[in-house]
C-alpha positions as CSV (number, residue, x, y, z in Angstrom):
1,M,-16.2,-13.3,33.9
2,G,-17.9,-16.1,32.5
3,S,-17.4,-19.6,31.7
4,C,-16.4,-21.1,28.5
5,R,-19.3,-21.3,25.7
6,Y,-19.6,-23.9,23.2
7,D,-20.4,-23.6,19.4
8,A,-22.3,-26.7,18.2
9,Q,-21.8,-25.4,14.9
10,R,-17.8,-24.5,14.9
11,S,-14.3,-25.4,16.0
12,G,-10.9,-24.2,15.5
13,E,-7.7,-24.5,16.7
14,Y,-4.3,-22.6,17.6
15,R,-1.2,-23.2,15.8
16,T,2.3,-21.9,17.0
17,F,5.1,-22.4,14.4
18,I,8.4,-21.1,14.2
19,I,9.1,-19.6,11.2
20,D,13.1,-19.6,9.9
21,L,14.2,-21.4,6.7
22,Y,11.3,-23.3,7.0
23,R,8.0,-23.6,8.6
24,A,7.7,-25.7,11.7
25,L,4.6,-26.7,13.4
26,V,5.4,-26.7,17.5
27,K,1.9,-26.6,18.9
28,D,-1.8,-27.6,17.6
29,V,-4.3,-26.9,20.2
30,P,-7.9,-27.4,19.1
31,V,-11.0,-25.9,20.6
32,A,-14.8,-26.2,20.9
33,Y,-15.3,-22.7,18.8
34,A,-14.2,-21.0,15.5
35,I,-11.6,-18.5,16.2
36,L,-12.3,-15.0,14.5
37,D,-9.6,-12.9,15.6
38,L,-6.6,-13.0,17.9
39,Q,-4.4,-10.3,19.0
40,F,-1.2,-10.0,21.2
41,T,-0.8,-7.4,23.9
42,S,1.2,-4.3,23.3
43,D,3.0,-4.6,26.5
44,E,5.9,-7.4,27.2
45,R,3.8,-9.8,28.9
46,K,3.3,-12.9,27.3
47,R,-0.9,-12.9,26.6
48,F,-3.4,-12.6,23.9
49,A,-7.0,-13.0,23.6
50,V,-9.4,-14.5,21.1
51,A,-12.7,-13.6,19.6
52,S,-14.6,-16.8,19.3
53,S,-17.6,-17.7,17.3
54,S,-19.4,-18.4,20.8
55,G,-19.8,-14.7,21.2
56,D,-16.7,-15.0,24.3
57,V,-13.3,-13.2,24.5
58,H,-10.4,-15.6,26.0
59,L,-7.6,-14.5,27.3
60,Y,-4.5,-16.6,27.5
61,S,-0.7,-16.8,28.3
62,F,2.2,-18.2,26.7
63,Q,5.6,-19.5,27.1
64,C,8.3,-20.3,24.4
65,T,11.1,-21.8,25.7
66,A,12.2,-25.1,25.2
67,H,8.6,-26.3,24.8
68,V,5.5,-24.1,23.9
69,S,2.9,-23.9,26.6
70,V,-0.4,-22.3,26.4
71,T,-2.6,-21.3,29.4
72,L,-6.0,-20.2,29.3
73,E,-6.5,-17.4,32.1
74,H,-9.9,-16.3,31.8
75,T,-13.1,-15.9,29.4
76,I,-15.2,-12.9,29.6
77,T,-18.9,-13.1,28.1
78,V,-19.1,-10.5,25.7
79,A,-22.3,-11.1,23.5
80,P,-25.9,-11.8,25.2
81,S,-26.2,-15.0,23.7
82,S,-24.1,-17.7,22.0
83,D,-25.1,-17.6,18.6
84,I,-23.7,-14.0,18.1
85,L,-19.7,-14.2,17.2
86,A,-17.0,-12.0,18.5
87,L,-15.6,-10.6,15.1
88,S,-12.6,-8.4,16.0
89,L,-10.7,-7.5,19.0
90,K,-8.3,-4.2,19.5
91,F,-6.2,-3.5,22.1
92,M,-5.3,-0.3,23.2
93,W,-1.8,0.5,23.3
94,N,0.0,-0.1,26.9
95,S,-3.6,-0.5,28.7
96,N,-5.8,-3.3,29.3
97,M,-8.8,-1.8,27.5
98,M,-9.9,-3.6,24.8
99,A,-12.5,-2.9,21.9
100,V,-14.5,-6.1,20.9
101,T,-17.1,-6.1,17.7
102,L,-19.6,-8.4,17.4
103,S,-22.0,-9.7,14.8
104,N,-25.1,-7.8,15.5
105,G,-23.7,-4.7,15.0
106,N,-22.7,-3.8,19.2
107,V,-19.1,-2.9,20.3
108,A,-18.4,-3.5,23.6
109,I,-15.2,-2.3,25.6
110,L,-13.5,-4.4,28.1
111,D,-11.1,-3.9,31.0
112,T,-8.9,-7.3,30.5
113,G,-7.1,-6.5,34.0
114,N,-10.6,-6.6,35.8
115,V,-12.1,-9.1,33.3
116,K,-14.9,-7.1,32.5
117,I,-17.2,-5.8,30.3
118,R,-17.0,-1.5,30.8
119,H,-19.0,0.0,28.1
120,T,-21.4,-1.5,25.7
121,L,-22.4,0.5,22.4
122,P,-25.5,-1.1,21.3
123,W,-25.9,1.7,18.8
124,A,-22.8,0.9,16.8
125,H,-24.1,-0.7,13.6
126,S,-27.2,-2.2,12.1
127,L,-25.2,-4.7,10.7
128,E,-22.1,-6.9,11.9
129,A,-19.6,-4.6,13.5
130,W,-16.5,-6.3,11.4
131,V,-13.7,-3.7,13.0
132,A,-12.6,-0.9,15.6
133,A,-9.7,0.9,16.0
134,W,-8.5,3.2,18.9
135,S,-7.5,6.9,18.3
136,P,-4.3,7.9,19.4
137,L,-5.7,11.3,20.9
138,R,-4.5,11.4,24.4
139,E,-6.9,13.7,26.3
140,R,-10.2,11.7,25.2
141,L,-10.9,7.8,25.1
142,V,-12.2,8.1,21.3
143,L,-13.0,5.0,19.1
144,Y,-13.6,4.5,15.5
145,S,-15.8,1.1,13.8
146,G,-16.7,0.4,10.9
147,G,-19.7,-1.9,9.7
148,D,-21.3,-4.1,7.1
149,D,-23.7,-1.5,6.9
150,S,-20.8,1.0,5.1
151,V,-21.1,3.4,8.4
152,F,-17.6,4.8,9.4
153,H,-18.7,5.4,13.4
154,R,-16.6,7.8,15.8
155,H,-17.4,7.3,19.6
156,D,-16.3,9.6,22.4
157,C,-16.3,6.8,25.0
158,S,-14.7,9.5,27.9
159,N,-17.8,10.4,29.3
160,Q,-19.9,7.1,28.6
161,Q,-22.5,5.8,31.2
162,E,-22.5,2.0,32.0
163,S,-25.3,1.3,29.9
164,G,-23.2,2.6,26.6
165,V,-25.4,5.7,26.6
166,P,-23.0,9.1,25.6
167,R,-23.6,11.8,27.8
168,N,-22.9,13.9,25.3
169,H,-22.3,13.9,21.2
170,A,-19.3,16.4,21.2
171,D,-17.3,13.9,19.1
172,F,-19.7,11.6,18.0
173,M,-19.4,11.1,14.3
174,R,-21.4,8.7,11.8
175,D,-20.3,9.1,8.2
176,T,-22.3,6.9,5.9
177,K,-21.2,8.0,2.3
178,L,-17.6,7.6,2.4
179,H,-17.5,4.1,1.6
180,G,-19.3,2.2,-1.2
181,A,-19.5,-0.9,1.0
182,G,-19.1,-2.5,4.5
183,V,-16.0,-0.4,6.6
184,T,-13.4,-3.4,6.9
185,A,-10.5,-1.9,8.0
186,I,-9.3,1.2,10.0
187,L,-5.9,2.2,10.9
188,P,-5.3,5.5,12.8
189,L,-1.8,7.2,11.7
190,Y,-1.5,10.2,13.5
191,V,-3.0,13.4,15.4
192,D,-1.3,16.7,13.9
193,Q,-0.8,19.7,16.7
194,D,-4.3,21.4,15.7
195,G,-5.9,18.4,16.6
196,K,-6.4,16.7,13.3
197,E,-6.4,13.0,13.3
198,F,-5.4,11.2,10.0
199,I,-6.9,7.9,9.7
200,I,-6.3,4.9,7.1
201,T,-9.6,2.9,6.2
202,G,-10.1,-0.6,3.8
203,S,-13.2,-1.7,2.6
204,Y,-15.5,-4.4,0.9
205,D,-15.7,-2.1,-2.3
206,E,-12.0,-2.6,-2.7
207,F,-10.4,0.9,-1.7
208,V,-8.1,2.2,0.4
209,R,-8.9,5.5,1.8
210,V,-6.8,8.3,3.6
211,L,-9.2,10.4,5.7
212,Q,-9.0,13.7,7.8
213,I,-11.0,13.9,11.0
214,T,-11.4,17.7,12.2
215,P,-11.8,18.2,15.6
216,G,-16.1,18.8,16.0
217,S,-16.6,18.2,12.5
218,K,-19.5,15.4,11.9
219,R,-18.3,14.1,8.3
220,A,-14.3,12.8,7.5
221,K,-12.6,14.8,4.5
222,L,-11.2,12.4,1.8
223,L,-8.0,12.9,1.0
224,L,-6.8,10.1,-0.8
225,E,-8.6,7.0,-2.4
226,Q,-6.8,3.9,-4.6
227,R,-8.1,0.8,-5.8
228,M,-6.5,-2.5,-4.7
229,D,-8.5,-5.1,-6.9
230,G,-10.3,-7.1,-3.7
231,G,-11.9,-6.2,-1.0
232,V,-9.4,-4.6,2.0
233,W,-9.9,-6.5,5.2
234,Q,-6.8,-5.8,7.1
235,L,-4.3,-3.2,7.4
236,R,-0.8,-3.4,9.1
237,L,1.5,-0.5,9.7
238,L,4.9,-1.8,9.0
239,N,6.9,1.3,9.5
240,Y,7.3,4.7,8.5
241,S,10.3,6.9,7.4
242,Q,11.5,10.1,6.0
243,P,12.5,9.4,2.2
244,S,16.1,10.0,2.4
245,D,15.7,11.7,-1.6
246,T,13.8,14.4,0.1
247,G,14.5,17.3,2.1
248,S,10.7,18.4,2.7
249,G,8.6,17.1,5.8
250,E,7.1,14.3,3.7
251,L,6.7,11.3,5.9
252,C,6.2,7.9,4.1
253,Y,4.2,4.6,6.1
254,W,4.6,1.0,4.9
255,I,1.5,-1.0,4.7
256,L,0.3,-4.4,4.2
257,A,-3.0,-4.6,3.6
258,S,-5.0,-8.0,3.2
259,C,-7.2,-7.8,-0.1
260,M,-9.4,-11.0,0.3
261,H,-9.4,-12.5,-3.3
262,A,-6.7,-10.4,-4.6
263,G,-3.9,-11.9,-2.1
264,C,-1.7,-9.4,-0.1
265,R,-0.9,-5.4,-1.6
266,V,2.5,-4.0,-0.1
267,M,2.0,-0.1,-0.5
268,K,3.8,3.0,0.7
269,I,1.6,6.2,1.4
270,F,3.3,9.6,1.4
271,R,2.0,12.4,3.6
272,P,2.8,15.7,2.5
273,P,4.2,18.7,4.4
274,P,2.1,20.9,6.6
275,E,1.8,23.3,3.9
276,K,0.8,20.9,1.2
277,E,-1.6,18.9,3.5
278,E,-4.2,17.3,1.0
279,D,-1.5,16.2,-1.3
280,W,-1.3,12.4,-0.1
281,S,-0.3,9.7,-2.5
282,L,0.1,5.9,-2.6
283,Q,2.4,3.5,-4.4
284,V,2.0,-0.4,-4.8
285,V,5.3,-1.3,-4.7
286,G,4.6,-5.2,-3.9
287,K,2.2,-8.0,-4.5
288,F,1.5,-11.4,-3.6
289,E,-0.9,-13.6,-5.2
290,E,0.0,-17.2,-4.4
291,H,-3.8,-17.5,-2.6
292,E,-6.0,-19.5,-3.8
293,S,-8.6,-18.0,-2.0
294,M,-9.8,-15.1,0.4
295,N,-6.7,-13.5,2.2
296,Y,-7.9,-12.0,5.5
297,A,-5.1,-12.0,7.5
298,S,-1.3,-11.2,6.8
299,D,1.9,-10.1,9.0
300,A,5.1,-9.2,9.0
301,Q,8.4,-10.0,11.1
302,Q,10.7,-7.2,11.0
303,D,14.5,-7.8,11.6
304,L,15.2,-5.0,13.9
305,Q,18.9,-4.3,12.8
306,A,17.4,-3.5,9.2
307,G,15.3,-0.8,7.9
308,D,14.1,-2.0,4.5
309,L,11.3,-3.6,3.1
310,K,13.4,-6.8,1.7
311,D,14.3,-7.3,5.3
312,L,10.6,-8.4,6.2
313,T,9.7,-11.8,6.5
314,F,5.9,-11.9,5.4
315,I,3.2,-14.6,7.1
316,S,-0.2,-14.8,5.3
317,T,-3.3,-16.6,5.4
318,S,-6.4,-17.7,3.3
319,F,-9.7,-19.3,3.7
320,Y,-11.0,-22.0,2.3
321,D,-8.1,-23.3,1.1
322,R,-6.3,-23.0,4.7
323,K,-3.3,-21.9,3.4
324,L,0.1,-20.2,5.0
325,C,2.5,-18.5,3.3
326,V,5.9,-17.3,4.2
327,W,7.6,-14.8,1.5
328,K,10.0,-12.2,0.6
329,L,9.7,-9.0,-0.7
330,E,11.5,-8.3,-4.0
331,E,10.8,-4.2,-4.3
332,T,9.7,-3.0,-7.2
């Protein structure tokens, strides 16, 4: 645990909105650093974490009653110096474990329960580490990361020493050929009964890709790629279902992509039945292009009583024009 470090060149703020028929700002908290990422915990505790431009991770609690209150609980110093930025965060599902990517290419694994760094992976990327994502594997601790060096990395952290150096490389993978530019988004989907993992990635090269990772393989297998007309900075899983008009084992994933200068894309990715493992397909079913600069972050709030894309309320943001948009999808 460290004290809060300040960034002399950057500043930021937390803003809390109530989204209903109109946008209502209910809380505005200025801070002495820029906020690069914000992630809520996956459990029922009302906590969130922030990646800061000073190289720290800040853990907050919040209450939304008649008033909104935000309380700083802990600050974890992740970067060795304050000129290294903490770029992104990823909580492990129902766990205190968190991955943090840094502008010097390192990836750190934090224990937010004990408020400490558990491991550092100093060999992750030669340029900025943009994104990390936890594998859905249950028997091992596996982390994926992507960086500005175009590297898609799989780290088996199950047998890490405290130094971050792995004791074995059994499930280590470093793929440099799949992506034509920096790897900026990683979304693991599922693991099949044979242990094969299926993952969606996004890149500066404007492509969404579906990859298959086979146990013991040193390369990922490309199953699908499709251009999105803008760099794919973020991917969000909205829902999944079996299409009603098919009696096969096909499954449909609804994905929201933040595509930088191209705006938002809502897509359906169709997973084939096991006997047609490689016949994946992708359909863009909606676009939002009202942003006038880079769309880096988007999300959706679902009406749990319903189950269609038109029942989602989407929220998207853009960088230079500092615009926040709330919108609905007219599915085509």
